[in-house]
Structures are given as C-alpha cells and as structure tokens.
C-alpha positions in Angstrom: -242.1 5.9 -127.9 -239.1 6.7 -130.0 -235.6 5.3 -129.8 -234.1 8.4 -128.2 -236.9 8.6 -125.6 -236.3 4.9 -124.7 -232.6 5.4 -124.4 -233.1 8.4 -122.1 -235.5 6.6 -119.9 -233.1 3.6 -119.7 -230.2 5.9 -118.8 -232.2 7.8 -116.1 -233.5 4.6 -114.6 -229.8 3.3 -114.5 -228.6 6.5 -112.7 -231.5 6.3 -110.3 -230.8 2.6 -109.5 -227.0 3.4 -109.0 -227.8 6.3 -106.7 -230.2 4.2 -104.7 -227.6 1.4 -104.3 -224.9 3.9 -103.2 -227.4 5.4 -100.8 -228.1 2.0 -99.2 -224.5 1.2 -98.9 -223.7 4.5 -97.1 -226.7 4.1 -94.9 -225.3 0.8 -93.6 -221.8 2.2 -93.2 -223.1 5.1 -91.2 -225.2 2.9 -88.9 -221.8 1.6 -87.6 -220.5 5.1 -87.2 -223.5 6.1 -85.2 -222.8 3.4 -82.8 -219.2 4.5 -82.6 -220.2 8.1 -82.1 -222.6 7.2 -79.2 -219.7 5.2 -77.6 -217.3 8.1 -77.9 -220.0 10.5 -76.4 -220.2 8.2 -73.5 -216.5 8.3 -73.0 -216.5 12.1 -73.2 -219.2 12.2 -70.6 -217.2 9.9 -68.3 -214.0 12.1 -68.8 -215.9 15.2 -68.1 -217.1 13.7 -64.8 -213.5 12.8 -63.9 -212.3 16.3 -64.7 -215.0 17.7 -62.4 -214.0 15.3 -59.7 -210.3 16.4 -60.1 -211.3 20.0 -59.9 -213.1 19.4 -56.7 -210.0 17.6 -55.3 -207.8 20.4 -56.4 -210.0 23.1 -54.8 -210.4 21.1 -51.6 -206.7 20.5 -51.1 -204.7 23.3 -52.8 -201.6 22.8 -50.6 -201.0 19.3 -52.1 -201.1 20.8 -55.6 -198.8 23.7 -54.6 -196.3 21.2 -53.3 -196.2 19.4 -56.6 -195.9 22.6 -58.6 -192.9 23.6 -56.5 -191.2 20.2 -57.3 -191.8 18.8 -53.9 -193.3 15.3 -54.0 -196.3 14.7 -51.8 -195.5 11.0 -52.0 -193.6 9.0 -49.3 -191.2 6.2 -49.9 -194.0 3.7 -49.4 -196.2 5.4 -51.9 -194.6 5.6 -55.4 -195.4 8.7 -57.5 -198.1 7.6 -60.0 -196.5 9.6 -62.8 -193.3 7.5 -62.6 -195.3 4.3 -62.3 -197.4 5.2 -65.4 -194.2 6.1 -67.4 -192.8 2.7 -66.4 -195.9 0.9 -67.5 -195.8 2.8 -70.8 -192.2 1.9 -71.3 -192.8 -1.7 -70.6 -195.8 -1.8 -73.1 -193.6 -0.2 -75.8 -190.9 -2.8 -75.3 -193.4 -5.6 -75.5 -194.9 -4.2 -78.6 -191.5 -3.8 -80.3 -190.4 -7.3 -79.6 
C-alpha cells in the first residue's frame, strides 16, 4: 500500500468517525425533542377538546353570547367577570416579576 493510499484511507476513516460522532450527538438531542413534541401534542389534543366544549356551550346558549357581544355583561355583582379577574391576575404576576 502506497503512502497516498494510506493517507486517503486515514482521511476517509477520520471523516466517517466524525460523521458517526455527530450523528450520535444529534440522535441524543432529538430524543429529548421527541419527548417535548409528544407533550405538546397532548396539550394540543386537550385544547382541541376544550374548544369543542366551548363550541357546544356557545351553540346551546346563544343568548348569553349575544349579550356579551352587545356589551351587556351576563355577570352579576356577586359573580365577577372572568376577563377582568384574569387581567388582574396577569397584572399582579407582571408586577411580581418586575420587582
């Protein structure tokens, strides 16, 4: 075997070893991504179920949704509007985070 052939074989083996090492690293990294993707798919399924439930509620009680669209609140004094409550909670969390 000549010198150039030996150098060629060494270079090819080095490239193959480097490629294999990178492949193994990517394989380990993507395993974590697969887990995250499955978790996100589960969240999407749960959100789709919630949307279906909200659609059923909207169809079963259209007057309540029409009142809200017209600006009339369907909530009494004893029952606070959830949108205002959620906005208050978000503001509180933002203040705590900025402190």
